[in-house]
N, C-alpha and C positions, 0 to 999 in steps of 0.2 A: 938392240933396243934403240928406238928413235930418240931424237932430240927432246921432243915433248915428254916422252916417258922418263927420260933422265931428269928433267926439271921437276916433274911431278914426284918422282921417287925421292929427290933431294929435299923437297918441301916436306914430305911425309917423314923422312929421316930427321930433319931439323926439329919437327914437332915432337916426335917420339923421343929423341935424345934429351929433350927438355921436360920429359915426364908427362906429356899430353897423350892420353890413350885415344888415338884417332878412331879406332874401331869401336870402342865403347860409346862414343858420341856420334857415330856416323849418321844416325837418323836425325839427331838434333842439328847437325851441321847441314844436312840437306834441306831441312825445313827452314832453318834460319838463313842459310845462303840464298835460297830461292826467294824468301820473303824480302831480304835486303836488296837483291837484284831488281825485283819489281819496283821497290821504292826508288832506287838509284835511277833506273831507266825512266820512270814516270816523272821524277823531279827534273830529269834532263830534257824533258819535253816529248818523250815518246808516249803515245797513247797507252792507257792502262791495258787494253786488250792485246795490243801489239806487243807490249812488254811481257804479258803472260805467255804469248806464243814464243817469243824469243827465249825466255827462261826455260820453258818446257823443252824446246829444241836443244838448248845447251845441256840440260839434264840428261836427255837421251844420248847426245853426243858424248858426254862424259862416261856414261855406262858403256857405250860402244867402244870408247877408247880403252876402258878397263878390260873389256872382253877381248877385243881384237889385237890390241897392242901390248897390254900388260899380262894377258893370259889369265885374268881373273874372271869371276862369274858375273854375268849381266844380272844386276840386282833390281828386281821389280819392286822390292821394298824401298830402295832408294828413290825410284821413280815415284812411288806413292807418297813419300815424304816431300819430294819436290812439288808434287801436285798440291799437297796440303799447304805448303809454304806459299805457293802461287795463289791459292784461294784466299788465304789470310791477307796476302799483299794486295790482291784485287779489292777485297772488301775495305782494307785500310786506306787504299788510294781512291776510293769512291767509285769503283767500277760497278758495284752492285748497290742499288738503293735499298737499304733495309727498312727505312722509315719513309712514308710518303707524306 
């Protein structure tokens, strides 16, 4: 197991040991994490659409990491919740004009 996989597993173990059911909240974590990353990147000066692309790529890389390194299933559901979080973040940061 690689270095990154060990760090990832240690974080999950830390959360589980403290009573946080990571798997029960997986969808919420993907949505909220993507939403927050859009906000952080946009506030840092990155354009909202570039932020959306970066966060989507990070979500896909995370799923590839789970599949190829950790031996878990590539979750299209996690990607869907990443996309929903990205969409909410883009609207929140003004990337889509809802009112003219």
